[in-house]
N, C-alpha and C positions, 0 to 999 in steps of 0.2 A: 198623477198620484191618486190612489184610491181613498179619498177622504172618508167616504161612508164606511169603508172597511176598517179604517182606523178607529172610527167611533164604535163600531161593533166589537172590535177587538178589546177596546177599553172596557166595554160593558161586560164582556165575558171574563176578562182578567180580574175585574173587581169582584165578581161573584163566583168565579170558578164553576160556572154552570151555564150551559147553553140554553137550558129551559128558562132559567131566571133572567138571563140577558134578553131572551126573546120576549118575555113578558114585560120587562122594563121598557123595551124599545117598541113594543106593540107590533111585533112581526112574528113569523113562525120560526121554530127552531131550524127548519130547513133553510130559511133565508139567512139565518145567522151562520150556519155551516158554509153556505155559499160565499158569504162575504169573507169569512176567515180563509177560505181557499183562494179567493181573489188576492188577499193580502200576501199569503204565502207564495203564490205564483209571482207576484210583483217583486217580493224580496228574495225569492229563490232559497228561502230557509224556513223551517217549521217554527211557528211561534207558540203553538199549543200542542199538548200531548193528551190524547183521550184514551182512557182505559175503562170501558163500560160507561158508567155515568160519571166517573171521576175525571176531572180536568186539571191539568197542571201546566204551568208555564215552562217552556223550554228555556235554556240559558239565553238564547237569542231574544225570546219573548220578554224575559225579565229585564234585559238591557233596554229593550224598546219601550216598555211601559212608562217609565218616568217622563221620557221626552214627549210621548203622545199626550199624557195627562197635562203636562205643562202647556203644550200647544193648544189643546182643547180649552183649557181654562182661559188662556189669553184670547182665544177666539170668542168665547162667551162674553168676556169683559168688553171686548171691542164692539161686539154686536149690541150688547146692552147699552153701552155708552152712546152709540150711534142712534139707537132707538129713543133714548131719553134726552138727547141733545135737541131741545126744541124751545121755542120762545114762549109757548103757551101750553096750557093743559094742567096736569096735576104733578106736584112734586111730593115725594115721600120723605118724611122727616121723623126721626126717632128722638124722643126726649124722655126725661124722668116723669113718672106719674105725678109726684108731688109738685114739681114745677109746673106741669101742665094744668093741674087743678087750681093751684093757688096763685100762680104768677102769670101764666100765659093766658088762661081763659078770660080773666077780667080785662085783658087788653086786645083780644082778638077782633073786637068790633072796629078798633082803629086800623088794624091790618086790612080788614075788608073794605073800609072806607078809602084807604090810601091806594090799595091795589085790588080793585073790584074783580079783575080778571085772574088774579092769582088764587089757585086752588091748592091747598095743602092737605095731604093725608097724614094726619098725626098718628104716630104709634108710640106707646109708652113702654119703656123697658129700662132696666138698669144694666143690661148686658152690653158688652162692647159690640159694635156693629161691624160685621164683615162685609164691607162694601163690594168686594169682588164676587160674593155669592148671594147678594140680595139686591132688591130694587130700590134701596134707600139712596137718596141724593145727598142727604146731610143728617147730622145729629147734633143735639145740644147735650153736653155732658158736664158733670161736676167732677173735677179731679185736679191733680197736680202734674201728672206725667203726660207726655205727648207721644203718641205712637208714630214711628217713622213712616214716611210715605203718604202722610195726610196733611192737609192744610188746616191750621188752627188759627182762630182769632178769638181773643179774650172778649167775653161779653160783660162780665161784672165779677166783683169780689163777693165774698160771703162772710157772714158773721154769725156767731151764736149769741142768743139772748135768753133771758129767763122770762117766762110768761105765766099768767094766771088769769082766771076769769074775774070780771069785775066784782062779783059777789064774794068770791073767795079772797080777793085782794082787800076788800073792805074789812074782812075778819082778821087777816093776818098781816097785811101791809107789806112793805118792801123787805126783802131779805137783807138789804143793806143796813137796816135800822135794828137788827136783832143780834144779840150776843150768842144765841143758840138757835138752831133750826128745829129743835124739838117741838113737836106739836103741829108742824106744818105738813100737810099731806103732800107727798112728793111722788111724781111719776118718773119712771126710768125709761129713757129712750135709748135703744141700742145704738142708733146712729149718732146721737148727740148726748153723750154721757155727762152726768153731773161733774165728773172728775175734772173736766176742762175748766171748771170755775173754782177749783179748790185754792189755787194760789192767789186768786184775785179778790174773791168775795167772801169766802167762808173762814171764820176764825177757828172752826173745828172741822174735822172731816165730814163730808156730806153723808148723811144717812141714806141707806138704800131704800127706795120706795117699794111697796108691796106689789105694784103693778108694773110689768115690763111690756112695752109695746115696740115692735120692730118696724112699724110703718109710720113715717113722719106725719102724714096727714091724719092718721088715726090718733096720734098723740095730740094734735091740735084739737080734734073733736072731743077727746077726753078732757082736755083742759077747759074747753068752752062749756062742757057739761059740769064743771066745778069739781072734778075728781082729784085735782091737785095742781101743784106748780110743776113746770117742766122746762128744760132747755129746748130751744128750737132754732132752726135756721131762719135768719132774718128774711130771706127771700120768700119763704112760704108763710111766715107769721105776719108780715107787714099788712097784708090786705085785711085780715081780721082785726089787727090792732087799729088801723085807720077807721074801720067800721064800728069800733067800740065793743066788739065781741071779746076782745082780749085786752089785757093790761101788761105793760112791762113791769115785772116784779123786782127788777134790779137795774141800776144804772151801769152795771158792769157789762161791757161788750167785749166778747172774745173773738178776735179775728180768726177766721178759719184758714187752714193751709190750702184749702181747695178753692178753685175758681170755676166759673161757668165758661165753657168754651163752645164756639161754633165750629164743628168739624165736618169736613167733606173731602172727597178725593180731589186731587188737583185737576182732573179732567172735568169735574163738575163746577169748579170754582168760578168760572166765567159765564156759566149759564145765566141768562137774564132773570129767570125765576129764582134761582139760588141767590144771585146778587141782591135781588129785591128783598127777599126774606132776611138775608144776613144784615143788610143795612137797616131794615126796620127793627130788628132785634137789638142792634147796637144803639139805635136812637132811644128805644124804650129803656134799655139798660142804663144809658147815660142820664136819663131823666128820673130814674128810680132813686129815691132818697136813701142815703146811708142811715143806719140806726142813730148815729150821733147827730146828724143834721135834723132828723125827725125829733129827737129829744130836745135839741136846742130851740125848736119852734114851739114847744109846749110850755 
């Protein structure tokens, strides 16, 4: 079976250009033409039709292309998994930037102490990970839906709380003790809107704040600077609350419909490095206090 010719055919069919395929494969156009001839001789049917610089798939070529693409994709996945199935080295993990900065980073020294040989290359993104076309071993994501074909393990629940800087809290106090929110500077967070607190804490509709920020960590920074009260995810606010840089401005705690999940392909699930990271994350998540338990201790 002319495996190299199949690879060349897919490159030409994807671009409909011998020259572009040759450039992508780092070979000459003549070498591309030779491999297409090898494939057509093997199949005894034409797969491409050339007219000057124009290239078209023949009906036979069009029928062949999906199968070749599927086969090459499977081959790439198998080779990548084989290359990455090892007991030591570096694993590549994708997580949310906000979780990395405010929850993961303060705990990484414990990971390094427990697993000194474990090297993790952290990548931050909110996009879904395509494990078949990337080098990621695992991801940590906040969500409620689970994609088929992947292994999921719940790490921890999430809650929304209202936060303020200590200085601003001294001036305005808890929003639970007020009949109206008039006069309180309020920040709007796109990901954590005030509307989620309307049924539980506000006697009147929440006023819209003049400042809207779409990044969770930037919202925390703005609150620490005293720019206003804001709703925030407990997971990313807890570190600054414990350090005294923030205050809880309400005893109302709103459970989020989202949870944090450890996600990986089944083929990586039993890798020693992935198992070590997953178990460490589960231990840290289990020890992480809920907002209610934190309030009860104060």
